[in-house]
C-alpha positions in Angstrom: 24.1 65.9 -99.9 26.1 62.6 -98.9 26.5 61.4 -95.4 30.2 61.3 -94.4 31.2 58.1 -93.0 31.9 58.6 -89.2 30.5 61.8 -89.0 28.0 62.7 -86.2 25.0 64.9 -86.7 24.3 67.9 -84.7 22.3 67.8 -81.7 18.6 68.7 -82.5 19.0 72.1 -81.1 21.6 73.1 -83.6 20.1 71.5 -86.8 17.2 74.1 -87.1 14.1 75.6 -85.6 10.4 75.4 -86.3 8.2 78.4 -86.5 4.4 78.6 -86.2 2.7 81.4 -88.1 0.2 83.7 -85.8 -2.8 82.8 -88.0 -2.1 78.9 -86.9 -2.7 80.2 -83.3 -5.6 82.5 -84.1 -7.4 79.5 -86.0 -6.8 77.0 -83.1 -8.1 79.3 -80.5 -11.0 80.5 -82.5 -12.1 76.9 -83.0 -11.4 75.8 -79.4 -13.7 79.1 -78.3 -16.3 77.9 -80.8 -16.3 74.4 -79.6 -16.3 75.6 -75.9 -19.5 77.9 -76.6 -21.5 75.3 -78.6 -23.4 73.9 -75.7 -24.4 77.4 -74.6 -26.0 78.0 -78.3 -27.4 74.6 -78.7 -31.0 75.4 -77.5 -31.2 78.5 -79.8 -32.6 78.4 -83.6 -30.4 81.0 -84.8 -26.9 80.4 -86.2 -24.1 80.7 -84.0 -21.8 83.6 -84.3 -18.4 82.5 -84.9 -15.6 83.6 -82.5 -12.7 85.9 -83.7 -9.3 85.3 -82.5 -5.9 87.3 -82.7 -2.5 85.9 -81.6 0.9 87.4 -81.2 3.8 85.3 -80.7 7.0 86.7 -78.7 9.9 85.3 -76.7 8.5 81.7 -76.9 5.0 82.6 -75.7 1.8 83.3 -77.4 -0.7 86.1 -76.2 -4.3 85.5 -77.4 -7.4 87.9 -77.8 -10.8 86.3 -78.3 -13.8 88.0 -79.6 -17.1 86.4 -78.6 -21.0 86.7 -79.0 -22.9 85.2 -76.0 -26.4 84.2 -75.9 -28.6 85.9 -73.3 -29.2 85.2 -70.4 -26.2 83.5 -69.5 -23.4 83.4 -66.7 -21.3 85.7 -68.9 -18.0 85.5 -66.7 -18.4 81.7 -66.3 -18.8 81.4 -70.3 -15.8 83.9 -70.7 -13.5 81.8 -68.4 -14.8 78.6 -70.2 -13.7 80.0 -73.5 -10.3 81.5 -72.2 -9.4 78.0 -70.6 -10.4 75.9 -73.7 -8.6 78.3 -76.2 -5.3 78.2 -74.0 -5.4 74.4 -73.4 -5.8 73.8 -77.3 -3.1 76.2 -78.2 -0.7 74.7 -75.7 -1.7 71.2 -76.5 -1.6 71.4 -80.3 1.4 73.7 -80.8 3.6 73.1 -77.4 3.6 76.8 -77.0 2.9 78.2 -73.6 0.3 81.1 -73.5 1.3 84.0 -71.8 -2.0 85.6 -71.5 -5.6 85.3 -72.9 -8.1 88.1 -73.0 -11.8 87.4 -73.9 -13.9 90.3 -75.0 -17.8 90.0 -75.3 -18.7 92.0 -78.3 -22.5 91.3 -78.2 -25.1 89.5 -76.2 -28.0 87.9 -78.2 -31.2 87.9 -76.2 -33.4 84.9 -76.5 -36.2 85.4 -79.1 -34.7 88.4 -81.0 -32.7 88.5 -84.2 
């Protein structure tokens, strides 16, 4: 396609749009959750269970659900807040998409010394 002399390009909002797949939001949120939980698992010898995330993009916002496993004993509420805040911040930072809501579900607690 050749440019027409004197033609003005359409404004950016009229040239097209960008769409981010839900799996991208999931991966970003899960990685942020894992990074946020790493210090809590550091003293443990067992492998760190990886968080799972689901994401739904609607109306210009994304909703996150994070499934995590935590070491026990720990401050469950504080770790859940840390995970939620980290995932929301990272998703918004990397994608520019606001997070409408984020739910953290603790699937399992891992007592110290038990496998």
